[in-house]
C-alpha positions in Angstrom: 0.0 0.0 0.0 1.4 3.4 -1.0 2.0 6.1 1.6 -0.7 8.3 0.3 -3.2 5.4 0.4 -2.2 4.7 4.0 -2.7 8.3 4.9 -6.1 8.5 3.1 -7.3 5.3 4.8 -6.1 6.5 8.2 -4.3 3.2 8.7 -1.3 3.5 11.0 -0.7 -0.3 11.5 2.7 -1.5 10.4 2.9 -4.8 8.4 3.4 -7.8 10.7 6.7 -9.6 10.8 6.0 -13.2 9.8 9.5 -14.5 9.3 13.1 -13.9 10.3 15.8 -12.4 8.0 17.5 -15.8 8.2 14.4 -17.6 6.9 14.0 -15.1 4.1 17.6 -15.4 3.0 17.2 -19.1 2.8 14.0 -18.8 0.7 15.4 -16.3 -1.8 18.8 -18.0 -2.2 17.0 -21.2 -3.0 14.5 -19.5 -5.3 17.3 -17.8 -7.2 19.5 -20.9 -7.1 22.3 -18.8 -5.6 25.0 -19.9 -3.2 26.1 -18.0 -0.1 29.5 -17.4 -1.8 27.7 -15.8 -4.8 25.9 -13.5 -2.5 29.1 -12.6 -0.7 30.8 -11.7 -4.1 27.7 -9.7 -5.2 27.6 -7.6 -2.0 31.2 -7.4 -0.9 30.1 -8.9 2.5 32.3 -11.7 3.8 31.2 -15.3 3.3 31.4 -15.8 7.1 29.0 -12.9 7.7 26.6 -14.2 5.0 26.7 -17.6 6.7 25.9 -16.1 10.1 23.0 -14.2 8.6 21.6 -17.3 6.8 22.0 -19.5 9.9 20.4 -16.8 12.1 23.4 -16.4 14.4 23.4 -12.6 13.8 20.8 -10.2 12.4 22.2 -7.9 9.8 22.0 -4.1 10.3 19.9 -2.0 8.0 22.9 -1.0 5.7 23.7 -4.7 5.2 20.0 -5.6 4.5 20.0 -2.9 1.9 23.1 -4.4 0.2 21.6 -7.9 0.4 18.2 -6.7 -1.0 20.0 -4.9 -3.8 22.0 -7.9 -4.8 19.0 -10.2 -4.5 16.7 -7.7 -6.2 14.1 -8.0 -3.4 12.3 -5.7 -1.0 14.2 -4.7 2.1 11.0 -4.9 4.1 10.4 -8.5 2.8 14.0 -9.4 3.7 13.4 -8.0 7.2 10.6 -10.6 7.5 7.6 -8.3 7.1 4.4 -9.5 5.4 5.0 -7.6 2.2 5.7 -8.7 -1.4 9.1 -10.1 -2.1 9.5 -8.1 -5.3 10.7 -4.5 -5.3 8.0 -2.1 -6.3 8.6 -0.4 -9.5 8.3 3.1 -8.2 8.9 5.8 -10.8 9.2 9.5 -11.2 8.1 10.2 -14.8 9.0 7.4 -17.1 12.1 6.1 -15.4 12.6 4.0 -12.3 14.1 6.1 -9.5 16.2 4.4 -6.9 15.6 7.3 -4.5 11.8 6.8 -4.8 12.2 3.2 -3.8 14.4 4.0 -0.8 12.2 6.8 0.3 9.0 4.7 0.0 10.6 1.8 1.9 11.8 4.1 4.6 8.4 5.8 4.9 6.7 2.4 5.2 8.6 2.0 8.5 7.2 5.1 10.0 4.0 5.6 12.0 1.1 7.3 10.2 1.7 10.6 12.1 5.3 10.7 11.1 4.4 9.8 7.5 2.0 12.7 7.4 4.7 15.1 8.8 7.2 13.9 6.2 4.6 14.2 3.4 3.7 17.8 4.5 7.4 18.7 4.6 8.0 17.3 1.1 4.9 19.2 -0.2 6.2 22.4 1.3 9.7 21.8 -0.1 8.2 21.3 -3.6 6.6 24.7 -3.3 9.6 26.6 -1.9 12.9 24.6 -2.0 15.2 27.5 -1.0 13.2 28.3 2.1 13.2 24.6 3.2 16.9 24.1 2.6 17.8 26.6 5.3 18.1 25.0 8.7 15.5 26.1 11.2 18.3 27.2 13.6 19.6 29.6 10.9 18.2 33.0 11.3 16.3 34.4 8.4 17.6 37.8 7.2 15.2 40.7 6.8 15.2 42.7 3.6 17.1 45.5 5.4 19.7 43.1 6.6 20.1 41.7 3.1 20.7 45.2 1.7 23.3 46.0 4.4 25.1 42.7 3.8 25.0 43.3 0.0 26.5 46.8 0.5 29.1 45.5 2.9 30.2 42.8 0.4 30.7 45.5 -2.2 33.3 47.2 0.0 36.8 46.1 -1.0 38.2 43.5 1.5 41.1 45.7 2.6 38.5 48.4 3.7 35.9 46.2 5.4 37.7 46.3 8.8 37.6 50.1 8.6 33.9 50.1 7.8 33.2 47.8 10.8 35.2 50.1 13.1 33.2 53.1 11.9 29.9 51.3 12.5 31.1 50.2 16.0 32.2 53.8 16.8 28.8 55.2 15.6 26.9 52.6 17.7 29.2 53.3 20.7 28.6 57.0 20.6 24.8 56.5 20.6 24.8 54.2 23.6 26.6 56.7 25.8 
């Protein structure tokens, strides 16, 4: 189910985990007739680590699951053991598949509905005004007057900027007395 569908339905229930990553690795390796050593070569992960994941001795971290899913061409969520389709969704922007869209949608699927809504609102606002959204909330926004002063100051030759600053400080200092 796509994020917008989840938001529209009001559903905030995450898919259930029905298997372990170990079980899912065993299933997909068998289905693809792939050996652990093939998967190790395809991912750059050691054969020992792959063996530990397949045997369930260790659970892979998210960056490893992403490498495994990419090499196996399956959904990261499915590999985690969630009750979702094995296949990667063909998420597109325009006519071409976009790997960012896949990663974003998979990440959004892990969030609660409130958080998905917050992210969706932020993205919509970003689409309307990207420059405003790129600035950090902790960065102060300059007023038009401040922008004019900064522009004028930047036009002063560098070797004279210190003199201008001293003149401004002197002028402010005489007003404060």
